[in-house]
Structure formats: structure tokens, C-alpha cells
Wavefront OBJ file of the C-alpha trace (Angstrom):
o trace
v 18.696 134.604 147.180
v 14.927 134.660 147.412
v 12.776 132.557 145.079
v 9.940 134.322 143.311
v 6.627 132.643 142.955
v 4.273 133.086 140.048
v 1.869 135.957 140.771
v -1.597 135.084 141.951
v -4.548 136.858 140.368
v -6.017 139.204 142.941
v -9.198 140.056 141.096
v -11.483 137.091 141.494
v -14.763 138.724 140.450
v -15.820 137.527 137.034
v -18.311 139.150 134.750
v -20.545 136.643 133.009
v -21.020 137.505 129.341
v -22.439 135.781 126.316
v -19.997 135.171 123.490
v -21.975 137.733 121.490
v -21.520 140.429 124.159
v -17.798 139.668 124.538
v -17.347 139.652 120.747
v -18.773 143.175 120.518
v -16.727 144.478 123.462
v -13.522 143.148 121.904
v -14.097 145.118 118.704
v -15.737 142.425 116.571
v -12.845 139.974 116.626
v -13.510 136.438 115.470
v -15.865 134.654 117.901
v -13.504 131.657 117.907
v -10.569 133.863 118.873
v -12.663 135.615 121.539
v -13.594 132.247 123.067
v -9.945 131.084 122.908
v -8.708 134.241 124.712
v -11.001 133.596 127.664
v -10.423 129.834 127.738
v -6.611 130.180 127.767
v -6.638 132.950 130.400
v -5.430 135.797 128.191
v -8.516 137.722 129.280
v -9.219 137.660 132.994
v -12.304 138.581 134.986
v -14.637 137.292 132.279
v -16.560 134.049 132.164
v -18.477 133.129 129.047
v -21.967 131.724 129.282
v -22.212 128.402 127.519
v -23.858 128.802 124.126
v -26.061 126.216 122.471
v -23.937 124.499 119.841
v -24.500 125.646 116.292
v -25.665 129.110 117.439
v -23.206 131.406 115.625
v -22.646 135.039 116.492
v -24.474 137.233 113.983
v -23.363 140.824 113.559
v -25.144 142.980 110.998
v -22.300 145.558 111.039
v -19.727 142.892 110.181
v -21.870 141.473 107.388
v -22.203 144.964 105.910
v -18.473 145.724 106.341
v -17.417 142.471 104.689
v -19.795 142.806 101.742
v -17.894 142.758 98.486
v -18.484 143.772 94.931
v -17.385 141.884 91.871
v -13.632 141.587 91.901
v -11.574 143.695 89.550
v -9.840 141.517 86.958
v -6.095 141.164 87.595
v -5.317 141.224 83.890
v -6.548 143.994 81.653
v -8.983 143.085 78.942
v -8.266 144.776 75.648
v -5.172 146.573 74.490
v -3.548 149.586 76.104
v -3.167 152.756 74.116
v 0.172 153.013 72.341
v 0.481 156.798 72.266
v -0.425 159.664 74.598
v -4.078 160.841 74.390
v -5.197 157.919 72.234
v -7.571 157.043 75.121
v -8.402 159.222 78.117
v -10.516 158.077 81.059
v -12.442 160.648 83.045
v -14.614 160.664 86.142
v -16.284 163.334 88.241
v -16.687 162.941 92.020
v -18.731 164.931 94.499
v -20.152 166.725 96.257
v -17.743 166.486 99.162
v -19.345 166.923 102.582
v -16.931 169.789 103.327
v -15.824 172.330 100.779
v -12.227 173.445 100.289
v -10.980 176.901 101.321
v -11.710 178.071 97.785
v -15.300 176.740 97.920
v -14.709 173.643 95.798
v -16.748 170.493 96.466
v -16.159 168.380 93.330
v -13.192 167.040 91.426
v -12.738 165.622 87.971
v -9.877 163.443 86.759
v -8.440 162.797 83.314
v -6.127 159.787 83.026
v -4.157 158.919 79.911
v -4.345 155.191 79.111
v -0.818 154.942 77.704
v 1.161 156.713 80.421
v -1.351 156.709 83.330
v -0.602 160.419 83.702
v -3.541 161.811 85.659
v -4.770 165.392 85.880
v -7.099 166.434 88.693
v -9.201 169.578 88.626
v -11.077 170.897 91.671
v -14.522 172.269 90.816
v -17.112 174.450 92.565
v -20.015 172.762 90.750
v -20.632 169.847 88.392
v -21.369 172.339 85.662
v -17.656 173.330 85.718
v -16.749 169.925 84.196
v -16.941 171.234 80.628
v -14.530 174.102 81.363
v -12.079 171.655 82.972
v -12.248 169.422 79.885
v -11.453 172.373 77.605
v -8.531 173.268 79.894
v -7.203 169.680 79.816
v -7.681 169.453 76.050
v -5.760 172.724 75.584
v -2.951 171.461 77.849
v -2.606 168.272 75.760
v -2.474 170.266 72.549
v -0.068 172.900 73.913
v 2.348 170.570 75.721
v 2.379 167.558 73.421
v 0.592 168.604 70.262
v -1.733 165.609 70.477
v -5.521 165.649 70.353
v -7.688 163.447 72.561
v -8.933 160.658 70.319
v -11.223 158.695 72.672
v -12.753 159.901 75.946
v -14.132 157.219 78.287
v -16.512 158.079 81.110
v -19.069 156.386 83.339
v -21.961 158.187 81.591
v -22.557 160.260 84.702
v -24.201 163.131 82.854
v -21.369 165.655 83.114
v -20.505 165.031 79.433
v -24.030 164.932 78.051
v -24.787 168.618 77.540
v -25.071 170.296 74.142
v -21.944 172.471 74.504
v -19.810 169.438 75.303
v -21.177 167.489 72.345
v -20.488 170.426 70.014
v -16.914 170.700 71.364
v -16.234 167.021 70.684
v -17.800 167.155 67.211
v -15.869 170.282 66.209
v -12.546 168.723 67.212
v -13.424 165.473 65.460
v -13.896 167.350 62.174
v -10.604 169.212 62.649
v -8.745 165.887 62.985
v -10.382 164.253 59.963
l 1 2 3 4 5 6 7 8 9 10 11 12 13 14 15 16 17 18 19 20 21 22 23 24 25 26 27 28 29 30 31 32 33 34 35 36 37 38 39 40 41 42 43 44 45 46 47 48 49 50 51 52 53 54 55 56 57 58 59 60 61 62 63 64 65 66 67 68 69 70 71 72 73 74 75 76 77 78 79 80 81 82 83 84 85 86 87 88 89 90 91 92 93 94 95 96 97 98 99 100 101 102 103 104 105 106 107 108 109 110 111 112 113 114 115 116 117 118 119 120 121 122 123 124 125 126 127 128 129 130 131 132 133 134 135 136 137 138 139 140 141 142 143 144 145 146 147 148 149 150 151 152 153 154 155 156 157 158 159 160 161 162 163 164 165 166 167 168 169 170 171 172 173 174 175 176
């Protein structure tokens, strides 16, 4: 029986890189991990230039990618609606960079606060938001016989035209 020896590295040429260069080549992994990989021999053919201590790697892309907004509260503030259509949340998104086969570049959502049932309507233009609201309102009335009592939006302008205001006022008087 023949004994096997541990393989010897054949490639002895080493590229000398700064930690910053190696960090970028390795896909922006932690600089500490990048240094550890070279030091422990997990990455061969690379030698890192010594860096002055206290000189951290700065990457503008990573700073931008790790930027955060205010966190969303884990617990809901306020009470949930108790019945369907007591509160409806709506938002309009678009334009999409590529339009659908039917030429639609926007979408609008209506989400019921009680059940979280969400309706999504694809739109050709922002101006179609009012027609989608009337369609959703009719669906609620036809399917469940319940009117929308409160509509929440982000004040994006899609609900601020005269026709929309008249629609909401007319239905408010019908319910009173």
C-alpha cells in the first residue's frame, strides 16, 4: 500500500493586493473575513499588502446598500377594523419601466383592514385610478353589500380630483 502525501501547491506566484482591492474582488464581503481567508490559506495566490492600522475599508456602494429607513413598528398602533370595508387602504404605483402586453404601466391596490383582502388593478395611466375605485366600490357593494366607510391613502394626488371628491361625497350622503 502506498502512502499519500498532502498535495503541494504548484502555483507559487502571488498577486499583491490591498485589502480594499481584495474586498471588492470578493464581492464586498466583510474586510475582516477577507483578511482571514488569505491569512488561513483558504484563498491562494494572493498576498495582502499591510495596511496602516485604523485605516478601514470604505465602500460607498455598501454604505448606500446598507442605508435604512425608520423601522416599521412590530405592533400595530390603533385598532383594526372589525368589519369588512370599515377601513380600506389604497396606493398607486408606477410608472413601470416596461409596460405589460396590454399597455399597462401602473397598478393600484385596495386592501381591507379587517380581512387584509387585497384587490389589484392594472392601469394604463394614473388617471384610470378613479375608474378602478368605482369598480372596487361596486364590487364591495355587489358581493358583500357593504359600503367603504374610510379610505386611507398616501395623499399621492390620484384621489384629489373633483370627480373623485364628488363620488365620495355622494356616497357619504347615501349612507347617512
